[in-house]
C-alpha positions as CSV (number, residue, x, y, z in Angstrom):
1,A,0.0,0.0,0.0
2,R,3.0,2.3,0.3
3,P,2.9,3.8,-3.2
4,F,-0.8,4.5,-2.8
5,E,-0.2,6.2,0.5
6,L,2.6,8.4,-0.9
7,I,0.5,9.4,-3.9
8,A,-2.5,10.2,-1.7
9,E,-0.3,12.4,0.6
10,V,0.7,14.5,-2.5
11,I,-2.4,14.4,-4.8
12,C,-5.4,14.3,-2.5
13,P,-4.8,17.8,-0.8
14,E,-4.1,19.2,-4.3
15,A,-7.1,17.6,-6.1
16,E,-9.1,20.8,-6.3
17,R,-6.1,22.7,-7.7
18,I,-5.3,19.8,-10.1
19,A,-9.0,19.9,-11.4
20,A,-8.9,23.7,-11.8
21,D,-5.6,23.6,-13.7
22,F,-6.9,20.7,-15.8
23,L,-10.1,22.6,-16.8
24,A,-8.1,25.8,-17.4
25,R,-5.9,24.0,-19.9
26,L,-8.8,22.1,-21.4
27,S,-10.7,25.3,-22.0
28,L,-7.9,26.3,-24.4
29,V,-8.7,23.3,-26.7
30,D,-11.1,24.2,-29.5
31,A,-12.9,20.8,-29.3
32,A,-13.8,21.5,-25.7
33,S,-15.4,24.9,-26.2
34,H,-18.9,23.5,-26.6
35,L,-18.6,21.4,-23.4
36,L,-17.0,24.2,-21.3
37,G,-19.0,27.2,-22.5
38,D,-21.4,27.2,-19.5
39,P,-19.9,28.1,-16.1
40,S,-22.3,25.8,-14.3
41,V,-21.0,22.9,-16.4
42,V,-17.5,23.8,-15.6
43,E,-18.3,24.0,-11.9
44,R,-20.0,20.5,-12.0
45,I,-17.0,19.0,-14.0
46,G,-14.6,20.6,-11.5
47,A,-16.4,19.2,-8.5
48,A,-16.6,15.7,-10.2
49,L,-12.9,15.8,-11.0
50,T,-12.0,17.0,-7.5
51,A,-13.8,13.9,-6.1
52,W,-12.6,11.5,-8.8
53,I,-8.8,12.2,-8.7
54,P,-8.4,11.1,-5.0
55,S,-10.6,8.0,-5.6
56,L,-7.9,6.7,-8.0
57,F,-5.5,6.3,-5.2
58,E,-7.5,4.9,-2.3
59,V,-6.3,1.4,-1.5
60,P,-9.5,-0.5,-2.1
61,D,-10.9,-3.5,-0.3
62,E,-13.2,-5.8,-2.4
63,E,-16.3,-3.7,-1.9
64,E,-14.5,-0.4,-2.7
65,L,-13.0,-2.0,-5.8
66,R,-16.5,-2.9,-7.0
67,W,-17.6,0.7,-6.4
68,F,-14.5,2.0,-8.2
69,V,-15.2,-0.1,-11.3
70,D,-18.9,0.9,-11.3
71,E,-18.0,4.5,-10.9
72,Q,-15.6,4.5,-13.9
73,L,-18.3,2.7,-16.0
74,R,-20.8,5.5,-14.9
75,V,-18.3,8.1,-16.0
76,G,-18.0,6.5,-19.4
77,L,-21.8,6.6,-19.8
78,T,-21.8,10.3,-18.8
79,H,-19.2,11.0,-21.5
80,A,-21.3,9.2,-24.1
81,A,-24.5,11.0,-23.0
82,H,-22.7,14.3,-23.5
83,A,-21.1,13.3,-26.8
84,V,-17.6,13.9,-25.5
85,P,-15.3,13.4,-28.5
86,V,-12.9,10.4,-28.0
87,H,-9.9,12.4,-29.2
88,L,-10.7,15.1,-26.6
89,F,-11.0,12.4,-23.9
90,D,-7.7,10.9,-24.9
91,Q,-6.0,14.3,-24.9
92,S,-7.5,15.0,-21.5
93,V,-6.1,11.8,-20.1
94,R,-2.6,12.5,-21.4
95,Q,-2.9,16.0,-19.8
96,L,-4.0,14.6,-16.5
97,R,-1.2,12.0,-16.5
98,R,1.3,14.7,-17.1
99,E,-0.1,16.9,-14.4
100,L,0.0,14.0,-11.9
101,R,3.6,13.0,-12.9
102,E,4.8,16.6,-12.6
103,R,3.3,17.0,-9.1
104,L,4.7,13.6,-7.9
105,V,8.2,14.3,-9.3
106,A,8.2,17.7,-7.6
107,S,7.0,16.3,-4.3
108,P,9.1,15.3,-1.3
109,I,8.5,11.6,-2.1
110,P,11.8,9.7,-1.5
111,R,13.6,9.1,-4.8
112,A,13.8,5.4,-3.9
113,D,10.0,5.2,-4.0
114,L,9.4,7.5,-7.0
115,A,9.5,4.9,-9.7
116,A,6.9,2.7,-8.0
117,V,4.8,5.8,-7.2
118,L,4.8,6.9,-10.9
119,S,4.1,3.4,-12.1
120,V,1.1,3.1,-9.7
121,S,-0.2,6.5,-10.7
122,D,0.0,5.7,-14.4
123,D,-1.5,2.3,-13.9
124,M,-4.5,3.6,-11.9
125,V,-5.2,6.3,-14.5
126,A,-4.9,3.6,-17.2
127,L,-7.3,1.3,-15.4
128,A,-9.9,4.0,-14.9
129,T,-9.4,5.1,-18.5
130,S,-10.0,1.6,-19.9
131,L,-13.1,1.2,-17.8
132,I,-14.5,4.6,-18.9
133,K,-13.8,3.8,-22.6
134,E,-15.4,0.4,-22.3
135,S,-18.7,1.8,-21.1
136,F,-18.4,4.7,-23.5
137,F,-18.1,2.5,-26.5
138,D,-20.7,0.0,-25.2
139,E,-23.1,2.9,-24.9
140,L,-22.3,4.2,-28.4
141,M,-22.8,0.7,-29.9
142,E,-26.0,0.1,-28.0
143,H,-27.6,3.3,-29.2
144,E,-26.2,2.8,-32.7
145,S,-24.4,6.2,-32.8
146,A,-22.7,5.3,-36.0
147,Y,-21.2,8.7,-36.6
148,Q,-19.5,9.0,-33.2
149,L,-18.4,5.4,-33.3
150,S,-16.8,5.8,-36.7
151,T,-15.1,9.0,-35.5
152,A,-13.8,7.1,-32.5
153,L,-12.5,4.3,-34.7
154,R,-10.8,6.7,-37.1
155,S,-8.7,8.0,-34.2
156,T,-7.7,4.5,-33.2
157,L,-4.0,3.9,-34.1
158,A,-3.7,0.2,-33.4
159,A,-5.4,-2.8,-32.0
160,V,-3.5,-5.0,-29.6
161,L,-4.8,-8.5,-29.1
162,A,-3.6,-9.3,-25.6
163,G,-6.0,-12.0,-24.5
164,G,-5.0,-15.3,-22.9
165,R,-2.8,-16.2,-19.9
166,G,0.3,-14.3,-20.8
167,S,2.6,-17.3,-20.4
168,R,4.3,-16.5,-23.7
169,L,5.3,-13.1,-22.5
170,G,7.6,-14.7,-19.9
171,A,9.9,-12.2,-18.4
172,L,7.6,-9.3,-19.2
173,T,4.9,-10.6,-16.9
174,R,7.1,-12.0,-14.1
175,Y,6.8,-8.8,-12.0
176,R,3.8,-7.0,-13.5
177,A,0.4,-7.9,-14.9
178,K,0.0,-8.2,-18.6
179,P,-2.2,-5.1,-18.8
180,A,0.6,-3.0,-17.2
181,I,3.2,-3.9,-19.7
182,P,4.6,-0.8,-21.4
183,F,3.6,-0.4,-25.1
184,A,5.0,2.2,-27.5
185,G,6.9,4.0,-24.8
186,E,4.1,6.1,-23.3
187,F,1.2,3.6,-23.1
188,R,0.4,0.3,-21.4
189,V,-1.3,-2.7,-23.0
190,I,-4.5,-1.9,-21.0
191,D,-4.8,1.4,-22.9
192,F,-5.8,-0.5,-26.0
């Protein structure tokens, strides 16, 4: 639990500021203007992000883990209901990861723990992202939103078939789960 505790010490007190910085940067993106034009929407998104960011780093027991998964799936449905473009979501996730990394690197976390902390931070954002996208795409397919689905698929760079037990990945899966294996430098297998 140590990496989670270290992350929580740095990120949780800063969650509101991280959310505000995130929204300020996002407001500069043309594709986000229709979503962030209403101050009440910005306020609701800010409050949701302020609550969501710390939830990524709470060490869950089994019941909390079920809540975490359900919450990410609900977020994906919300994104689909508001027609959030997939490329905007992906850009936002990259921005959030950068923001978290910068704060963690600048924090007083002991350098001996920093690699594990950064890995856990990236893994938790990747897990949440994959769950959000899963329900987002399920919702699009269920409601036959062909236009948005085709737009999402056009922004897909690759498909990674990573099913099975992972025994053929040998040394790569000895100390980490297959979904956490780095892919293309900046991603993890779970991102796809």
